[in-house]
C-alpha positions as CSV (number, residue, x, y, z in Angstrom):
1,M,-6.7,-39.6,-42.1
2,A,-6.8,-39.7,-38.3
3,L,-4.5,-36.4,-38.1
4,K,-6.7,-34.3,-40.6
5,N,-9.7,-35.2,-38.5
6,Q,-8.2,-34.0,-35.3
7,N,-9.8,-31.0,-33.8
8,I,-7.3,-28.4,-35.3
9,Y,-7.5,-25.4,-37.5
10,W,-5.6,-26.6,-40.4
11,D,-6.4,-23.1,-42.5
12,E,-4.1,-21.3,-39.7
13,G,-0.9,-23.2,-40.6
14,S,1.0,-19.9,-41.2
15,K,0.8,-19.6,-37.4
16,T,2.2,-22.7,-36.6
17,K,6.3,-22.8,-37.0
18,C,6.5,-26.2,-36.0
19,L,4.7,-29.5,-35.8
20,V,5.9,-32.6,-34.1
21,I,3.8,-35.7,-34.9
22,G,4.2,-38.7,-32.6
23,G,2.7,-41.8,-31.1
24,E,1.5,-44.1,-34.0
25,V,2.7,-45.0,-37.3
26,L,2.8,-42.0,-39.4
27,L,1.7,-42.7,-43.3
28,K,2.6,-40.3,-46.0
29,E,-1.0,-40.0,-46.7
30,D,-1.7,-38.8,-43.5
31,I,0.3,-35.6,-44.0
32,T,-0.2,-35.0,-47.7
33,F,-2.9,-32.7,-47.1
34,I,-0.3,-30.6,-45.0
35,L,2.3,-30.5,-47.5
36,D,0.1,-29.5,-50.1
37,N,-1.4,-26.6,-48.2
38,R,0.4,-23.2,-48.9
39,S,-0.5,-21.8,-45.6
40,F,2.2,-24.6,-43.8
41,S,5.0,-23.7,-46.5
42,S,7.1,-22.2,-43.5
43,T,6.1,-25.2,-41.0
44,T,8.8,-27.2,-40.1
45,I,7.1,-30.9,-39.5
46,F,8.7,-33.8,-37.6
47,N,7.8,-37.4,-37.2
48,E,9.0,-38.2,-33.6
49,Y,9.7,-41.9,-32.3
50,G,9.8,-43.2,-29.0
51,P,9.6,-46.6,-27.4
52,T,7.2,-45.6,-24.6
53,E,3.4,-44.9,-24.6
54,A,4.3,-41.6,-23.6
55,T,6.0,-40.8,-26.8
56,V,9.1,-39.8,-25.1
57,G,11.0,-39.0,-28.4
58,C,14.4,-40.6,-29.1
59,C,14.4,-40.4,-33.0
60,T,13.1,-37.8,-35.2
61,F,12.8,-37.5,-38.8
62,K,12.3,-33.9,-40.6
63,I,9.5,-34.1,-43.3
64,E,10.0,-32.5,-46.2
65,Q,8.1,-32.7,-49.4
66,V,11.2,-33.6,-51.7
67,E,12.5,-36.6,-49.6
68,L,8.9,-37.9,-48.8
69,D,8.4,-38.4,-52.7
70,G,11.8,-40.5,-52.9
71,I,10.7,-42.6,-50.0
72,N,9.8,-46.1,-51.3
73,Q,7.3,-47.1,-48.6
74,I,3.8,-46.0,-47.0
75,S,5.1,-45.2,-43.7
76,V,7.0,-42.1,-43.0
77,P,10.4,-42.5,-41.3
78,I,11.3,-42.5,-37.6
79,G,14.5,-41.0,-38.5
80,R,18.1,-40.9,-36.4
81,P,18.7,-40.8,-32.9
82,I,18.6,-37.4,-31.1
């Protein structure tokens, strides 16, 4: 739950239009609280992967609850090349 513990105002999700997450393996349990929060219903969320420590993105996966529920793994996919 490292993401949830970041110094971010999660209750202001309605102001957040796009959230790009990258850097470490993203577990489904790490973002469930975002997807369950009505304030984030209009927020587009991407898991971004890049092969460098600077997280230069080369692959993205758009996170949607329907797709996430159908994934039979604990981590969120890194997606397809940009």
